[in-house]
N, C-alpha and C positions, 0 to 999 in steps of 0.2 A: 576109666578106661573106657566103660561103656558108655554111647549117648544116650542121653535122658529122650524117651518117648516123646512124639511131637505133643499127644494131648496133656503130660505131664509138666511142659514147659510153660513158664510163666507168659502171659500174655499182656499186651499193652492195654492201657486204660480205654475199655469199650465207648465210654461217652466221647471221649477225645477223637478216637478213630471213627465214629460215627460223623461227629459235626465235621472233622476232616472230609472225610467222605462226600457228604452232602454239598460243602463248598467248593469240592472240585467238580462236581456234576453240575454245579450252579454256575459256575464260571466257564466250564466249556460251552454251556447251553446259549449263555449270555454273547461269548466271545462270537458263536455261530451266528448270530443276528448282527451284532454290531459290525464285524469287520467284513461282513458281505460285500457291502458296496464297493468300499476302499479295494477290497482285495480286486473285485473283477477290474474294476477303473483301472489299476495299476499292474495286473498281472494277468487279468483276463479268468481268473480263476476265483469264484465266492467264497471258496473253503481253504485258499490258500495261507492264511493266518492262524485258522484251526489245526491244518496238518502241520505247520511249522512247531504250534505250540504243543502238539502232543508227540513228533517226532524228537524235537530238541528241548523240550522241557519237560511235560508230563509223564513220560515213559522212561529217561533216565533219572528222573526227581523219583518215581515210584521206586527204581530198583535202589538209588541211595537210601531212600528212606526205609526199605525193608532191610537192609545191610546195617545201617546204624541202630535200626530197632531191636536188632537181634545180637548186636555186639553189645560189650561191657562199656558204657559211657566213660569209664575213667580211663580208658584208652586216649581217650580226646584230652584230658588233662595232661598226660604223659607228651604228647605230640603240640600240645598248645604252642610254644613258641616257635618252632620250626615250620610250623602250619601258619601262623601270623607273619614270618619273614618272608614265606613263600608267596601268601597273597599281598604283601607289600610291593613285592618284586612284578608280581603280575600287575598290579595296579602302575608302577613305575613305566611297564612296558607299553603303554598307552602312548606314552612320549617317544617313542619311538616311530618315524614316519612308515617305515616299512610294514609295520603290524598294526597300526591305529587305524582305526574306522570313524570317520566324522560324520554325525549326526546334526551337526547346525555350526553355525558359523563362530569359528575358533574354540569350539567344543571338542574335547578328545576325550572320551569316556567308553571306548568300545575297542575290542580287539579283534581283527577280521582272522579266524580260523578257518579257512578252508570255504565249504560249504555254509558255515554260520559265522555269527559274529556273539562275542561273549563281552558282558560288562565287569570287569574285575573286581568292581567297587562291591558287587554282591557277595563275592568271596572275603572280600576285605571287612564286610559286617560280620559274617558268622567267626570269621578268624580272631576279630576284636573282641567278641565275645567269650568266645573260649579261652583267650589269654587272660582278659581282666577278671573272669571266674576263677583261673587259677591263681591270680594274682591275689584277691581278696581271700581266697580258702586259704593262703599261706597264715599260719598262726603268726609268724613274725609281722604281718603287716596289720596294723592297726589302723582301721577305717575311721576311727573316731579322731587320729591324730593327722593334722593338718599335713606336715613333712613324711609321714610313714605311710600315709593313706591316699590323701586327696591328689595332691602334687605329682609323685611317683604315676598314679592311675592316669593322670591326665598328659603325663608325659608318655607314657605307652601310646595313649591314643593321637597322640600329635602326628606321627608321620603319616598316617592313614587320612586323617584329616585336612592335613597340609597338601596330599597328594591328589585328593578330592577338590580340593580348592583352586588347585592351578590347573585344572582340566578347561573350565571351572563348572563344577556342578553342585551348584549351592542346595538342589532338593534334596542329593544325597547328603551332601554336609549337615543338612538338617537332622535327616534320619538317623546319621551316626552321634551327632551331638545329642540327641535325645536318647539313644543306645546308653551312652556314657554316663548321663545323669541319670537315668532309671537304673543303670547297676549300681550307682554311687548310692542311691536312696536304698536298693535291695542289700548292700553291704552294712549299712548301718550307718553311714555318714550322718553326723550331726545336721540339724537344719540348717543351723547359723553357716556351716559352712556349704550347704546345697544353695542358700541363697547368694554366697557371694559367687559360686561358680556359675549360677544363674544368671547376675548382673555382670558377670564378665562375657557370658555368651552373647545376653543382649546389646553390650557396648561392641563386643565384635560383629556381629550382627549390623549393627549402625554403622562400622567403619567402612564395612563391604558393601554397605547400599550407598555410602556417599561418595566412594572412590569409583564406583562405576555409575553413570548416569542412567543406562538404561535399568537397571536396578530400581533406583529410585523412582522413575518413570512406571516401572510394573507395579510397585508399591502403592503409588499415588492411585492409579488406573483401578488397583483391587479395592481400593476405598471409594473409587467414584468412578464405576466402569462405565457410566453415561456420558464422561470426557471424550472418549475416544472410542466409539461403537465399532470403526472399521480397522483401527490399529490395532493397539496392543490390547485393548479392551475387549476386543473381537472374540478371544475365547472364552473369557468370564461371562459374557452376555449371550452367547451361544449356547453355554453349558445351563445360564439361567434359563432360558428359553426351553429347554430342553427339559429340564426338571421340572417346570413350572406347569409344561402342557401336558404332563403326565398325570395331572389331577389325583385323585383319591385310589383309581383304579387300573389307569393307566390308557394306552391305546391300544393296548394289546400286542403279545409279543410278535416280532417282526415289523411291527406298524411305527416304528420309528421315522420323523421326515430329518431330525437334524443327522443322523449317520449319512445322509445322501451328500457327503463333501460339504457339509455346512460348519458341522462342529469338527474341530481339529481332532487329532488322534483319536478316532473314537475306539478303536481296538487297543488301545494303551492306557494313556493317564485319564481319559475321557469317558471310561466306559462306563462308570457308575451314571454318568447322565443319561446315557442311551438305556441304561438298566430302569433307570427312574421314569423315563418319559414312556417307554412301554408299558411298564408294570405297574406304576403309580406308587403312591405315597404307602399303602398298604405293605406291599411286598418289597419295597425299599428300607421300609423300618423292619421286615421280618427279616432281610439279608443283612442288615446291621446288627440285629439281636445275634443271627445265627454267628457273627464274627465275635460279638461280646462272649458266647457261649465257648467259643473255640480258645479265646484268650482266656477265660476266667478258669477252664478246665485245665488249660497248660499250667495256668498261676498255681492252681489246687496241687496239680503234681509237682510243682517247685517246690510248696510249702513242706509236702510230706517226703521229699527227697532223703535218701538214705545219709547224705554228707551234704556239708556246706558249697561243696564245688557243684555236686548234682542239681542243688537247690539255686544257684545262683546261674549256672549253664542254662536249665528251664526256664527262669524268669526272664534272663536276658532274651533268650530267643522269643519268648511271649511278648516281652515289650516291643522286641523288634517288628514281631507281627502285629501288634495292635496300634502301635504308634505311626506306622506307614500307612495303615488302613485309615486312621484318622486325618493325616494329612493329604490323602488324597481324595477322600469323601469332603472332607471341609473346605476343599478346594472348589470342588463342585456346586456345593451349595453356598459358596460365598463366605466361610465363615475363617477362611485362611486363604493367602495367594497362591496361584496355579504355580506348581513347583516342578512338574513333569516327573513326578516319582508314579510307579504302576500301582494297582490296586492288589495286592498279594494275593495269589492264587485264581486270579480272577482276569486281569489283564493279560494281553499279549505280551511275552517275555521270557525266552527258553532259560536265560541267565537267572533270572528273578524268582521262575518256577521252581528251577533245580536247586538253586541253594536255600530257597524257602523251605521246601520240602527234606534237605539234608537237616537242616534246623529242627525242623517238626520230629524227624526220625529220631534225633537224640533225645528229643523230651519223651517220645514214645519210649525208647530205650529207658530212660529213668523210671517212667511209669512200671516198666517191667522188673526193676531192681526192687523197686518198692514191695512186689509181690514176691520175689526171691528173698527177701528179709523178713516177710511175713511168714 
């Protein structure tokens, strides 16, 4: 009947919040520098992308984060299926010409919502994590049984993966595939089953590459970017030049040369290359360590979750955060092909920032539930 005093309410994991806050501040600082030339060139405003990031990503994202961190995360379990179905409908809406916004040749992955655009795939990622966490927390679902665990879980994920494939957005598809694989692992799927799923995924990727010549060309150039330095390999070569120019200590904050319309997408998926050029190997390593610390703290919260659903939910969100960070940074340093996925909490992108903060808000709420139990 009476409200609990604020000082007596359980608080989220302090280290988790600290690492998150530092990463958000660093992300904005990097975006201020990286996006200035392209913002001025296209819109006459050096802070254009920073303003949009704050207005459409950071502020609503923090509001959602705080709400979800205070709510009981078990409400997400009750709403798992409706939320996932809604995210699929939202994802399918990109194929309606009057609603879709295209940013590439024959690629439709955005919805035009008045003054801003939204990428429904970001919503679908979170929806898929929640519904698979609910799926595997059901005692009737045995993750060690191929028919009871793996096959139905893949069937649940199939609509989201198919809709993303039809856009087509192979980078986002790779993130979703990694999410599904990670949740299968967290749920206790036997290694032999994981190997089979992994082999099927590699085979499917090979088919996607073979049926689309431009994908095969990109893969070939990824392995040998020097073969087409002004064409398909341009992005990779410019990223290498930016990262390599940074040396140990960098050229200094704000002094990147590649951001002056040489390196594509400096405010989005190439932002780590600009950071490496300006801040050098030492601070780039520090940023990677910060990402690892946030992921580790989130996985620690998942391990200590009060129930199986909470553990799988927190673990799924942190796999999403870590895997997407790995794919983005790996592309900039030549370990993985360029896929166009943003660096979480750093790259410009309102829908990415909003949905990632929503997921992390759920993790913070789970850490509060642990303290309630204690």
